[in-house]
C-alpha positions, -999 to +999 in steps of 0.1 A: +002-004+004+010+032-007+011+062+012-010+092-003+015+121+001+044+099-012+026+096-048+045+116-075+031+144-091+015+142-124+032+171-146-010+174-160-025+180-129-026+204-102-029+198-067-059+210-047-032+233-029-018+250-057-056+256-070-061+271-036-029+292-038-042+303-074-077+318-064-059+333-032-035+352-056-062+363-079-088+374-043-058+393-032-051+411-068-087+418-068-087+432-034-058+455-043-072+472-077-109+477-050-086+492-024-070+518-054-106+521-063-118+532-026-087+550-015-101+571-049-133+575-037-124+585+000-100+615-011-128+626-041-154+624-009-130+642+016-122+670-013-166+676-016-169+679+020-140+706+021-160+727-005-189+723+012-176+733+045-159+763+032-193+771+013-209+773+045-191+792+063-193+817+037-231+816+038-227+817+078-203+850+072-217+869+043-254+855+049-261+872+078-253+906+061-283+903+032 
């Protein structure tokens, strides 16, 4: 009887571990892409909030003098 871990690897077949590593790599790359998109979005939101706060400050400062 042969022990399963001593089987010789067939060049055409990929082991479950190799497939899991490949899936993990793809998921990591996808997460990196999503992180870049998320950081870009948060930067845009921060810029919009700064502009809105500035506009509100102008309204408070100059709106009372109407």
